[in-house]
C-alpha positions in Angstrom: 14.5 9.5 72.1 11.8 7.0 71.5 12.1 6.5 67.7 8.9 4.4 67.6 6.9 7.4 68.8 8.5 9.8 66.4 7.9 7.6 63.4 4.3 7.0 64.5 3.6 10.7 64.6 5.3 11.3 61.2 3.2 8.6 59.6 0.0 9.9 61.3 0.6 13.3 59.6 1.2 11.6 56.2 4.9 12.4 56.1 6.1 8.8 55.8 4.7 5.4 54.8 5.0 2.5 57.2 6.7 0.5 54.5 9.4 3.1 54.4 9.7 3.3 58.2 10.1 -0.4 58.5 12.9 -0.4 56.0 14.7 2.3 57.8 14.9 0.4 61.0 17.2 -2.3 62.1 15.5 -5.4 63.5 16.0 -5.7 67.2 17.3 -2.4 68.5 15.3 0.0 66.3 18.3 1.9 64.9 18.1 3.2 61.3 20.2 2.0 58.4 20.8 3.5 54.9 19.4 0.8 52.6 16.6 -1.8 52.4 17.2 -5.4 53.1 17.0 -8.0 50.3 13.9 -9.4 52.0 12.2 -6.0 52.1 13.0 -5.4 48.4 11.5 -8.8 47.5 8.4 -8.2 49.5 7.9 -4.7 48.0 8.3 -6.0 44.5 5.8 -8.7 45.2 3.4 -6.1 46.5 3.8 -4.0 43.4 3.2 -7.0 41.1 0.1 -7.9 43.1 -1.3 -4.4 42.8 -0.6 -4.5 39.1 -2.3 -7.9 38.6 -5.2 -6.8 40.7 -5.6 -3.7 38.6 -5.3 -5.7 35.3 -8.0 -8.1 36.5 -10.5 -5.2 36.7 -10.3 -4.8 32.9 -11.9 -6.9 30.2 -9.6 -9.3 28.4 -7.3 -7.3 26.1 -8.3 -7.5 22.4 -6.0 -5.6 20.1 -7.3 -3.1 17.6 -5.6 -3.6 14.3 -6.1 -2.1 10.8 -5.4 -4.4 7.9 -2.3 -2.4 7.1 -0.9 -3.0 10.6 -0.5 -6.8 9.9 1.0 -6.5 6.4 4.7 -6.4 5.5 6.4 -3.2 4.4 7.5 -2.6 0.8 11.1 -4.0 0.4 12.8 -0.9 -0.8 16.2 -2.6 -0.8 15.0 -4.5 -3.9 15.3 -1.3 -5.9 18.5 0.1 -7.3 20.3 2.8 -5.2 19.1 5.7 -7.3 15.5 4.5 -7.4 15.5 3.6 -3.7 16.7 7.1 -2.8 14.1 8.7 -5.1 11.3 6.6 -3.5 12.3 7.6 0.0 12.6 11.3 -0.9 9.2 11.3 -2.8 7.5 9.6 0.1 8.9 12.1 2.6 8.1 15.1 0.3 4.5 14.0 -0.1 4.1 12.7 3.4 2.9 9.4 2.0 3.6 5.7 2.7 6.7 4.5 0.9 4.7 1.5 -0.4 2.5 3.7 -2.5 5.7 5.2 -4.1 7.4 1.8 -4.6 4.5 0.1 -6.2 3.7 3.0 -8.6 7.4 3.2 -9.4 7.5 -0.4 -10.7 4.3 0.4 -12.7 6.0 3.5 -14.2 9.0 1.4 -15.4 6.5 -1.0 -16.9 4.8 1.9 -18.7 8.0 3.4 -19.9 9.2 0.1 -21.4 6.2 0.3 -23.8 6.2 -3.3 -25.1 9.8 -3.5 -26.4 10.9 -6.5 -24.4 9.8 -10.0 -23.4 11.3 -12.3 -20.8 12.3 -15.9 -21.4 12.6 -17.7 -18.1 14.3 -20.7 -19.7 11.5 -23.3 -19.0 9.3 -24.5 -21.8 6.5 -25.0 -19.3 6.4 -21.3 -18.6 5.3 -18.9 -21.3 7.5 -16.0 -22.2 6.2 -12.9 -20.6 6.0 -9.2 -21.3 6.9 -6.9 -18.5 3.6 -5.1 -18.3 2.1 -4.9 -14.8 -1.4 -4.4 -13.4 -1.0 -2.8 -10.0 -3.6 -1.7 -7.4 -2.7 0.5 -4.4 -5.5 0.7 -1.8 -5.4 4.0 0.2 -8.0 6.3 1.7 -8.8 9.6 0.0 -6.5 12.5 0.9 -3.4 10.4 1.5 -1.3 11.7 -1.4 -2.1 9.3 -4.2 -2.6 12.0 -6.9 0.5 14.0 -5.7 2.7 10.9 -6.0 1.4 10.0 -9.4 1.9 13.6 -10.7 5.6 13.4 -9.9 6.0 10.0 -11.3 4.2 10.8 -14.6 6.0 14.0 -15.3 9.0 12.5 -17.3 6.6 10.4 -19.3 4.5 13.5 -20.1 7.6 15.5 -20.9 8.9 12.8 -23.2 5.6 12.6 -25.1 5.4 16.4 -25.4 8.9 16.7 -26.7 8.4 13.9 -29.2 5.2 15.4 -30.6 6.8 18.8 -30.9 10.0 17.5 -32.5 8.1 15.5 -35.2 5.1 17.7 -35.6 5.8 18.5 -39.2 6.4 14.8 -40.0 3.3 13.7 -38.2 1.1 16.2 -40.1 2.7 15.2 -43.5 2.3 11.4 -42.8 -1.3 11.9 -41.8 -2.0 13.7 -45.1 -0.1 11.1 -47.1 -2.0 8.3 -45.4 -5.2 10.0 -46.5 -3.9 10.3 -50.1 -3.1 6.6 -50.2 -6.6 5.8 -48.7 -8.2 7.9 -51.4 -6.2 6.1 -54.1 -7.5 2.8 -52.9 -11.1 4.1 -53.0 -10.6 5.6 -56.4 -9.1 2.4 -57.8 -12.0 0.4 -56.4 -14.4 2.6 -58.4 -12.2 2.2 -61.5 -12.3 -1.5 -61.2 -16.1 -1.4 -61.0 -16.3 0.7 -64.2 -13.7 -1.5 -66.0 -11.0 1.2 -66.1 -8.7 -0.6 -63.7 -7.6 -4.2 -63.2 -7.1 -6.4 -60.1 -3.4 -5.8 -60.2 -3.9 -2.1 -60.1 -6.0 -2.4 -56.9 -3.5 -4.9 -55.4 -0.6 -2.4 -56.0 -2.3 0.6 -54.3 -3.6 -1.6 -51.5 -0.1 -2.9 -50.7 1.3 0.6 -50.7 -1.4 1.8 -48.3 -1.0 -1.2 -46.0 2.8 -1.0 -45.9 2.9 2.7 -45.0 3.8 3.3 -41.4 3.0 6.9 -40.5 4.6 8.7 -37.6 1.7 9.5 -35.3 1.2 11.7 -32.2 2.7 9.7 -29.3 0.3 8.9 -26.5 1.0 6.7 -23.6 -1.6 7.2 -20.9 -5.3 7.5 -20.4 -7.6 7.7 -17.3 -11.3 7.0 -17.1 -11.8 5.3 -20.4 -14.5 2.9 -21.7 -13.4 -0.5 -23.0 -14.4 0.5 -26.6 -12.4 3.7 -26.4 -9.4 1.8 -24.9 -9.5 -0.6 -27.9 -9.3 2.4 -30.3 -6.4 3.9 -28.3 -4.5 0.6 -28.5 -5.2 0.4 -32.3 -4.0 4.0 -32.8 -0.8 3.5 -30.7 0.6 0.2 -32.0 -1.1 -1.8 -29.3 0.6 0.1 -26.4 -1.3 2.0 -23.7 -1.5 2.5 -20.0 -4.5 3.2 -17.9 -3.6 5.3 -14.8 -6.3 6.2 -12.4 -6.1 7.6 -8.8 -9.8 7.7 -8.1 -11.2 4.4 -9.3 -13.9 5.7 -11.5 -12.7 3.6 -14.3 -13.7 0.5 -12.3 -17.3 1.6 -12.4 -16.9 1.9 -16.2 -15.4 -1.5 -16.4 -18.3 -2.9 -14.5 -20.8 -1.6 -17.1 -21.8 1.8 -16.0 -22.2 3.0 -19.6 -23.1 -0.3 -21.3 -26.6 -0.7 -22.6 -27.4 -3.8 -20.6 -25.2 -2.9 -17.6 -22.8 -5.9 -18.2 -19.1 -5.7 -17.7 -16.7 -5.5 -20.6 -13.2 -6.3 -19.6 -11.9 -8.5 -22.5 -9.5 -5.8 -23.7 -7.9 -5.8 -20.2 -7.6 -9.6 -20.2 -6.0 -9.7 -23.6 -3.9 -6.7 -23.0 -2.3 -8.2 -19.9 -1.5 -11.4 -21.7 0.0 -9.6 -24.7 -2.5 -11.3 -27.0 -3.9 -9.9 -30.3 -6.9 -7.7 -30.7 -9.3 -8.6 -33.4 -12.7 -7.0 -33.4 -15.5 -6.0 -35.7 -17.8 -3.3 -34.5 -21.0 -2.1 -36.1 -20.4 1.2 -37.9 -16.7 1.4 -36.8 -15.2 -1.3 -39.1 -12.5 -3.8 -38.2 -9.9 -3.4 -35.5 -6.8 -5.6 -35.5 -3.6 -5.3 -33.4 -1.1 -8.2 -33.4 0.5 -7.6 -30.0 -1.1 -5.8 -27.1 0.9 -4.2 -24.3 -1.4 -2.8 -21.7 -0.3 -1.6 -18.2 -2.7 -0.6 -15.5 -2.0 1.5 -12.3 -5.0 2.0 -10.0 -4.9 3.8 -6.7 -8.3 3.4 -5.1 -10.1 3.7 -1.8 -10.9 0.6 0.3 -14.6 1.0 -0.5 -13.8 0.8 -4.3 -11.8 -2.4 -3.7 -14.9 -4.0 -2.4 -16.7 -3.1 -5.6 -13.8 -4.4 -7.7 -13.9 -7.8 -6.0 -17.1 -8.7 -7.8 -18.0 -12.2 -8.8 -17.7 -11.8 -12.6 -14.3 -10.1 -12.3 -13.0 -12.9 -10.1 -14.4 -15.7 -12.4 -13.0 -14.1 -15.6 -9.5 -13.7 -14.0 -9.5 -10.0 -13.9 -8.8 -9.7 -10.2 -6.0 -12.3 -10.3 -4.1 -10.3 -12.9 -3.4 -7.5 -10.4 -0.8 -7.3 -7.7 -2.0 -5.4 -4.7 -0.6 -3.1 -2.0 -2.4 -1.9 1.1 0.0 0.6 2.6 0.1 1.5 6.3 -1.5 4.9 6.9 0.6 7.6 8.3 -0.5 9.0 11.7 -0.3 12.6 10.4 0.9 14.6 7.5 2.8 17.6 8.7 3.9 20.3 6.2 7.0 21.0 8.3 8.2 17.5 7.8 8.0 17.6 4.0 11.5 18.2 2.5 11.8 18.9 -1.2 13.2 16.1 -3.4 16.9 16.8 -4.0 17.3 18.1 -7.6 19.9 15.5 -8.5 17.8 12.6 -7.1 14.8 13.8 -9.1 16.9 14.3 -12.3 18.3 10.8 -12.0 14.8 9.4 -11.9 13.5 11.4 -14.8 16.6 10.7 -16.9 16.2 6.9 -16.3 12.6 7.0 -17.4 13.5 8.9 -20.6 16.3 6.6 -21.2 14.0 3.6 -21.2 11.4 5.3 -23.3 14.1 6.2 -25.9 14.9 2.6 -26.6 14.4 2.1 -30.3 12.0 -0.7 -31.3 13.4 -3.8 -32.8 11.2 -3.7 -35.9 8.3 -6.1 -35.5 10.3 -8.2 -33.0 10.8 -7.9 -29.3 14.1 -7.8 -27.4 14.4 -11.0 -25.4 15.7 -11.0 -21.9 16.8 -14.4 -20.7 17.3 -15.9 -17.2 20.8 -17.1 -16.3 21.1 -20.7 -15.4 21.2 -19.9 -11.7 18.3 -17.5 -12.0 16.3 -20.3 -13.7 17.2 -22.6 -10.9 16.0 -20.1 -8.3 12.7 -19.6 -10.1 12.1 -23.4 -10.3 12.9 -23.9 -6.6 10.6 -21.0 -5.6 7.7 -22.5 -7.5 8.2 -26.2 -6.7 9.3 -25.9 -3.1 7.4 -22.9 -2.0 4.4 -21.8 -4.0 3.1 -25.2 -4.9 3.1 -26.3 -1.3 1.5 -23.0 -0.1 -1.4 -23.4 -2.6 -2.7 -26.1 -0.3 -2.1 -23.9 2.8 -2.1 -20.1 3.2 -2.6 -19.5 -0.6 -5.6 -21.7 -0.8 -7.8 -18.6 -0.5 -6.3 -17.1 -3.6 -5.7 -20.2 -5.9 -6.4 -18.1 -9.0 -3.7 -15.7 -8.0 -1.3 -18.4 -6.9 -1.4 -19.9 -10.4 0.0 -16.7 -11.8 2.6 -16.1 -9.1 5.6 -17.3 -11.2 4.4 -15.2 -14.2 4.3 -12.2 -11.9 7.8 -13.0 -10.6 9.1 -13.2 -14.2 7.6 -9.8 -15.0 9.0 -8.2 -11.8 12.5 -9.7 -12.7 12.3 -8.0 -16.1 11.3 -4.7 -14.6 14.1 -4.8 -12.0 16.5 -5.6 -14.8 15.4 -2.6 -16.8 15.6 -0.5 -13.6 19.2 -1.5 -13.3 20.4 -1.3 -16.9 18.0 1.2 -18.5 18.7 1.5 -22.2 21.7 -0.8 -21.8 19.3 -3.7 -21.4 19.3 -3.9 -25.2 22.9 -5.2 -25.0 22.9 -6.7 -21.6 19.9 -9.1 -21.8 20.8 -11.7 -19.1 18.8 -11.5 -15.9 21.0 -12.4 -13.0 20.2 -14.7 -10.0 20.5 -11.7 -7.7 17.7 -9.9 -9.7 15.5 -13.0 -9.4 16.1 -13.1 -5.7 14.8 -9.5 -5.4 11.8 -10.4 -7.7 10.9 -13.2 -5.3 11.1 -10.9 -2.3 8.8 -8.5 -4.1 6.4 -11.3 -5.0 6.2 -12.4 -1.4 5.4 -8.9 -0.4 2.6 -8.6 -3.0 1.3 -12.1 -2.0 0.6 -11.0 1.5 -1.1 -7.8 0.4 -3.0 -9.7 -2.3 -4.4 -12.2 0.2 -5.8 -9.3 2.2 -7.3 -7.7 -0.9 -8.9 -10.9 -2.2 -10.5 -11.6 1.1 -12.0 -8.1 0.6 -10.7 -7.2 4.1 -11.9 -3.7 4.5 -11.2 -1.7 7.7 -14.6 -0.7 8.9 -15.4 2.8 10.1 -15.8 1.2 13.6 -12.2 -0.1 13.6 -10.8 3.2 12.3 -12.8 5.2 14.9 -11.7 2.9 17.7 -8.1 3.3 16.7 -8.6 7.1 16.5 -10.0 7.4 20.1 -7.2 5.1 21.4 -4.6 7.3 19.7 -6.1 10.3 21.4 -5.8 8.5 24.8 -2.2 7.7 24.2 -1.4 11.3 23.2 -2.4 12.5 26.6 0.5 10.5 28.2 -1.5 9.7 31.3 -2.8 6.4 32.8 -5.9 8.2 34.0 -7.9 10.1 31.4 -10.8 12.4 32.4 -13.8 12.1 30.2 -14.1 15.8 29.4 -10.4 15.9 28.3 -10.8 12.9 26.1 -14.1 14.3 24.7 -12.3 17.5 23.6 -9.4 15.6 22.1 -11.7 13.6 19.9 -13.8 16.4 18.5 -11.7 16.5 15.3 -13.4 13.3 14.1 -16.2 12.6 16.6 -17.8 15.9 17.5 -20.5 14.9 20.0 -20.9 12.7 23.1 -23.3 10.5 21.1 -20.7 9.9 18.4 -17.9 9.2 20.9 -19.8 7.0 23.3 -19.9 3.7 21.1 -16.1 3.8 20.6 -15.2 4.6 24.2 -17.5 1.7 25.2 -15.7 -0.4 22.5 -12.3 0.4 24.1 -13.8 -0.7 27.5 -15.1 -4.0 26.0 -11.7 -4.7 24.4 -9.9 -4.2 27.7 -8.2 -0.9 26.9 -10.1 1.3 29.4 -12.3 1.0 32.5 -14.5 3.5 34.2 -12.9 4.4 37.5 -15.1 4.4 40.6 -16.5 7.8 41.8 -15.2 9.2 45.0 -17.5 11.3 47.1 -14.5 13.0 48.8 -13.2 14.4 45.6 -16.3 16.3 44.6 -15.8 19.7 43.2 -16.3 23.0 45.1 -19.9 23.3 44.0 -20.6 19.9 45.4 -21.0 18.3 42.0 -19.5 14.8 41.6 -16.2 14.6 39.8 -16.2 14.0 36.1 -16.0 10.4 34.8 -12.5 9.2 34.5 -11.1 6.2 32.6 -8.2 4.1 33.8 -5.9 2.7 31.1 -4.9 -1.0 31.3 -1.4 -1.4 32.8 -0.6 -3.9 30.1 -0.6 -0.9 27.7 1.6 1.4 29.9 4.6 1.3 27.5 2.4 2.3 24.6 1.0 5.3 26.6 4.0 6.5 28.7 6.9 5.0 26.8 9.1 2.0 27.6 11.1 4.0 30.1 8.1 4.5 32.4 8.1 2.6 35.7 5.4 1.1 37.8 7.5 1.4 41.0 5.4 4.2 42.3 1.7 4.0 41.5 -0.5 2.5 38.7 -3.2 5.1 39.0 -2.1 7.8 41.4 -5.6 9.1 41.8 -7.0 5.8 43.0 -6.6 5.1 46.7 -5.0 1.8 47.6 -7.1 -0.9 49.2 -6.6 -1.8 52.9 -5.3 -5.2 51.9 -2.6 -3.7 49.7 -1.6 -1.1 52.3 -1.2 -3.8 54.9 1.0 -5.8 52.6 3.2 -2.7 52.1 3.5 -2.2 55.8 4.8 -5.7 56.3 7.6 -5.1 53.7 
C-alpha cells in the first residue's frame, strides 16, 4: 500500500493535518511511529509561539485598567485581637461588604466607646501625650453596605445609652430640677444684693454651690448631620465628649458652610476636639460655653465624589484633612444574598460585651488614666519615626507632608486603641502598652498611609474607568477568546443599555489592547446573506484572566480565525 497516497487523500478531505502526518512517518522508509520526534515537538512549539506573537502584535499595546482600590493594600486584620478579627470577618461576610470598611469603623467604635477616659504617654518629651480619639474616613460608593455595617457596630453603644438613661431616669429628672433650684437661688441672691438684703458672701456661697453641683444627665454619645454650633452645645452638655457618625457625607457640606450666613466654613470645633483642647466661646444671645477637655471622634463613610469636595483648599490649609486617616476599600464584584451567612451569636455577643465593658469604665474624677509605652515599645516608635517616616517625607510622603507630620501621633492613638481592644476594662489596671501592640499599630499606620496618599491626591475613579472595567468583566464572564458583538451588547445592558452608551468603552478596550475587531469573512455569512456580526478577539496576553490559568494555547488562539498560509506551511514542516 502506498501510504503517501492514503495520507494525501485523508488530508485532502480534511481528516488529518500535514503536520500530524509528518510526525506519524519515519524518515526514509515512510513507516509510522507512535510518537513525535524531539525536533518535531520543538518546531511545533516554535510555530505556536510565532502564531501567538503574531496575534498579539495585531493588538494595541496593553494598558491595564485599574481602579484606585486595586492598587492599595488590604486592611491588616491580623492586627486585631482574635475575637474582634472573627467579628470583622463575619460582619463583612454577612453584609457582603469589604472587610476594610468593617475594620476601620471597628477601630473608630473602640475610640467612641472609650469616651475620653484615657491618654497615651509615648515616653518621649518631644511627643505630646495623646488621647485615643480617631477621625476616620471610609470612601465607598453608594449601595455598598456602609449603613448596614454601621448599624451593627453602633447597636451596643445605643443599647448602653438606652439602658443607662432608663436606669437613672429618676435621678436625672431630680438632678435637673435641683440644678434649676440652685440657678434660681443665684438669681434671687443677685436681686437681694442689689436691694441691700444680701451680702457678697451670700452670693459667693450660693454661686459655689451651683458651680460645684454635677448633675447626672441623659447620656448621649453620637450625632449625625450637625452644625458646628450645635456640636459645640452637645460637647458642652456631655462633658466634652461626642462622636459624629455619618454614612452619607451630608455633614461635610454643613462643615463647608452650607448654613452659615456668609457661606464660610466653620471647623474650629473639629480641630480643637481632635487635639483634646478646651472649648471657650461667647455667642451672642447664647451666653458663654466652656469645656476644659474636648474628646471628639469622627467616623465618615462617604462616596468618592464627596471626598473630592472634602479636599478643599481651606480644609487642607487649616489641617482638617490631615487629621483624618483614610480607607478606600476594594469594591466587591457582586453582593449575593445566598453568600450572606448570619453572624454567629457568640461572636456578636463577644463584640457587644467588649464595647459595653469599655463604656462601663468609671471615670477617674477630673483626671485621665495614663497608658504608657514600655521601653521596647518606645524604641520601636522612635526607630519608626527616625528611620522610616522622616526619610519618606522627602520621598513618597512628600505629597502629604501635612499628614506625615502627624503620623507618629496617629500611631500612638492606634496603639492606645489596640491596647483597649485587648484589655477592655482591664486597661485601668494594665496600663503598659507592649512592643507587640506598637508593631501592630505601625502596620496599621502603613496601611492608612497608602490609602491616605490616594485620598489626598483626590484620586477619584472616573465613570469612564468604572465602565471600562465593567465591560471587560462582562467579556471575561463569557469565558471565550472570541466575543460576538451582539452577545457582549446583551451582557452589558445592566449598566450600559444602548449601543451608543457601550461604544466608547468597547473602543476604549480596543485602544488599551484588550480587544480587536476581527476581520469579516464573506464565507461565513448567514443564511439570509447578511454579513456575520462583528466579533472581538481578546488579547492572548489576557488568556489566563479569561479562561483560567489551566487553559492551553496548544490548539488554537482564535478557533474561528483561519490560519495564514505562512503559518500553515510552517506547521507542515514540523
